[in-house]
VMD Tcl script that draws the C-alpha trace (Angstrom):
set ca {
  {39.32 -37.26 -26.34}
  {42.05 -38.07 -23.78}
  {43.35 -34.49 -24.14}
  {39.90 -33.05 -23.28}
  {39.52 -35.27 -20.19}
  {43.05 -34.31 -19.08}
  {42.31 -30.58 -19.57}
  {39.07 -30.77 -17.56}
  {40.86 -32.67 -14.75}
  {43.65 -30.09 -14.57}
  {41.22 -27.14 -14.58}
  {39.02 -28.64 -11.87}
  {42.08 -29.28 -9.69}
  {43.05 -25.62 -10.05}
  {39.54 -24.32 -9.20}
  {38.87 -26.87 -6.43}
  {42.30 -27.79 -4.98}
  {40.83 -30.11 -2.34}
  {39.07 -32.10 -5.05}
  {35.67 -31.51 -3.43}
  {33.28 -30.08 -5.99}
  {30.40 -28.40 -4.14}
  {26.87 -29.68 -4.61}
  {24.57 -27.25 -6.50}
  {22.06 -25.58 -4.23}
  {18.73 -23.93 -4.90}
  {18.43 -20.20 -5.30}
  {18.83 -18.36 -2.04}
  {16.56 -15.32 -1.71}
  {18.27 -11.99 -1.32}
  {18.34 -10.41 2.10}
  {15.09 -8.55 2.59}
  {13.21 -10.58 -0.03}
  {10.11 -11.84 1.71}
  {7.22 -13.59 -0.02}
  {4.06 -14.91 1.61}
  {1.59 -13.53 4.14}
  {2.04 -10.22 5.94}
  {-0.02 -8.03 8.26}
  {0.42 -4.43 9.26}
  {-0.67 -1.34 11.12}
  {-0.53 2.30 10.07}
  {-1.47 5.83 11.02}
  {-3.29 7.77 8.33}
  {-3.87 11.46 7.66}
  {-7.22 11.68 5.85}
  {-8.54 14.63 3.83}
  {-12.26 14.70 3.04}
  {-13.58 17.54 0.95}
  {-16.54 18.63 -1.05}
  {-16.35 21.07 -3.93}
  {-19.39 23.20 -4.65}
  {-19.45 23.83 -8.41}
  {-22.76 25.72 -8.19}
  {-20.68 28.86 -7.76}
  {-19.24 30.44 -10.88}
  {-16.29 28.75 -12.59}
  {-13.65 31.05 -11.09}
  {-15.13 31.11 -7.59}
  {-15.77 27.49 -6.60}
  {-16.15 26.82 -2.90}
  {-14.16 23.99 -1.33}
  {-14.74 22.70 2.18}
  {-12.21 20.33 3.72}
  {-12.06 18.27 6.91}
  {-9.01 16.46 8.25}
  {-9.24 13.17 10.11}
  {-6.71 10.94 11.85}
  {-7.26 7.25 11.14}
  {-5.87 3.91 12.21}
  {-5.36 1.48 9.32}
  {-5.12 -2.31 9.62}
  {-3.98 -4.36 6.65}
  {-3.26 -7.92 5.58}
  {-1.79 -9.18 2.34}
  {-0.06 -11.91 0.43}
  {3.03 -11.44 -1.77}
  {2.93 -14.01 -4.56}
  {6.41 -13.02 -5.73}
  {8.67 -9.95 -5.84}
  {6.41 -8.22 -8.34}
  {2.78 -8.77 -7.33}
  {0.79 -8.95 -4.10}
  {-2.83 -8.65 -3.01}
  {-3.82 -6.57 -0.01}
  {-6.91 -5.78 2.10}
  {-7.21 -2.70 4.32}
  {-9.61 -1.38 6.93}
  {-9.41 2.18 8.27}
  {-11.33 4.02 10.99}
  {-11.13 7.47 12.61}
  {-9.67 8.17 16.02}
  {-9.43 11.98 15.75}
  {-11.16 14.63 13.63}
  {-11.66 18.38 13.11}
  {-15.40 18.35 13.69}
  {-18.06 15.77 14.53}
  {-17.27 13.67 11.47}
  {-16.06 10.08 11.51}
  {-14.93 7.84 8.70}
  {-14.42 4.16 8.19}
  {-13.69 2.26 5.03}
  {-12.36 -0.92 3.47}
  {-10.26 -1.58 0.38}
  {-9.20 -4.59 -1.70}
  {-6.08 -3.96 -3.80}
  {-3.92 -5.63 -6.40}
  {-0.40 -4.47 -5.55}
  {2.15 -4.41 -8.39}
  {5.60 -3.82 -6.89}
  {9.11 -3.18 -8.13}
  {12.16 -4.09 -5.97}
  {14.69 -1.28 -6.48}
  {17.24 -3.20 -4.40}
  {17.21 -5.95 -1.76}
  {15.65 -3.66 0.88}
  {13.72 -0.94 -0.94}
  {10.70 -1.31 -3.24}
  {8.10 0.86 -4.94}
  {4.49 -0.22 -5.40}
  {1.09 0.77 -6.75}
  {-2.33 -0.04 -5.31}
  {-5.24 -0.67 -7.70}
  {-8.61 -1.84 -6.46}
  {-12.07 -1.28 -5.12}
  {-13.39 -0.15 -1.77}
  {-16.00 1.60 0.35}
  {-15.93 4.87 2.29}
  {-18.46 5.75 5.01}
  {-18.57 9.31 6.40}
  {-21.03 10.22 9.17}
  {-21.42 13.33 11.29}
  {-22.76 16.81 11.61}
  {-21.54 20.31 10.83}
  {-22.81 23.70 12.04}
  {-24.89 24.20 8.88}
  {-25.67 20.64 7.80}
  {-25.04 16.93 8.03}
  {-22.54 14.51 6.54}
  {-23.94 11.18 5.36}
  {-21.83 9.45 2.72}
  {-21.65 5.72 2.06}
  {-20.37 4.72 -1.37}
  {-18.09 2.20 -3.07}
  {-15.74 3.06 -5.91}
  {-12.45 2.43 -7.73}
  {-9.42 3.26 -5.57}
  {-5.71 3.64 -6.34}
  {-2.45 4.56 -4.63}
  {1.35 4.79 -4.82}
  {3.86 3.88 -2.13}
  {7.26 2.66 -1.04}
  {8.49 0.00 1.36}
  {11.77 -0.55 3.20}
  {12.85 -3.82 4.88}
  {14.03 -2.77 8.33}
  {14.78 -6.29 9.58}
  {14.34 -9.82 8.28}
  {10.56 -9.88 8.85}
  {9.71 -6.21 9.44}
  {9.18 -3.53 6.80}
  {8.21 0.12 6.98}
  {5.87 1.60 4.37}
  {4.48 4.97 3.32}
  {1.83 5.51 0.69}
  {-0.73 7.87 -0.76}
  {-4.17 6.47 -1.63}
  {-7.09 8.09 -3.41}
  {-10.16 6.49 -1.86}
  {-12.95 8.48 -3.51}
  {-13.44 10.88 -6.39}
  {-16.88 12.52 -6.72}
  {-18.34 9.96 -4.33}
  {-22.14 10.15 -3.91}
  {-23.67 11.26 -0.62}
  {-24.69 14.31 1.41}
  {-21.73 16.38 2.57}
  {-23.24 19.50 4.10}
  {-25.63 19.97 1.20}
  {-23.30 18.88 -1.59}
  {-23.58 15.39 -3.09}
  {-20.03 14.84 -4.43}
  {-17.06 14.16 -2.12}
  {-13.34 13.45 -2.55}
  {-11.26 11.47 -0.02}
  {-7.51 10.88 -0.07}
  {-5.12 9.47 2.54}
  {-1.42 9.47 3.44}
  {-0.49 6.40 5.51}
  {2.75 5.52 7.32}
  {3.07 2.13 8.98}
  {4.82 -1.15 9.60}
  {4.30 -4.67 8.22}
  {5.25 -8.00 9.75}
  {6.06 -10.75 7.22}
  {5.26 -14.31 8.36}
}
mol new
graphics top color blue
foreach p $ca { graphics top sphere $p radius 0.5 }
foreach p [lrange $ca 0 end-1] q [lrange $ca 1 end] { graphics top cylinder $p $q radius 0.2 }
display resetview
């Protein structure tokens, strides 16, 4: 027993020559690891389109409109791997007299590739509202549906991250889109988040 105590004393004096053994401390989060509330702002390129399948199989007619939207978001990261997020988007520019607004509620599974860069998915439910007129008809769509997306995030500074993602907001959504009652909407968003 005396030999073991002597060996431990000698080893500790070699590792800590001053004799001061440091106190254990709690885990320190990695640089860029931020959990808790965040809020953000993004610019979104929106594609709204209707596909007319009344034509023959090899000659379907697709009509597409492009909108520019502002997106506001708020979320909460519970840990490095899961967050919840709410978004609101509205048009500020468009091809024709069509405007869109919508909201989304997402579960956000995320995977930290390293201390600054992460990949994430968006899975949830939301509403899309399209209103306007076209030369040969009207656009009147207001429907709620399952929504999903994929994205990536990069911690620029301690509390600021950049993000880019693709979200599919509607697939065969019900409404009147220039005489056709099924509409698709998808969005590419680039923005910045502030982590509190």
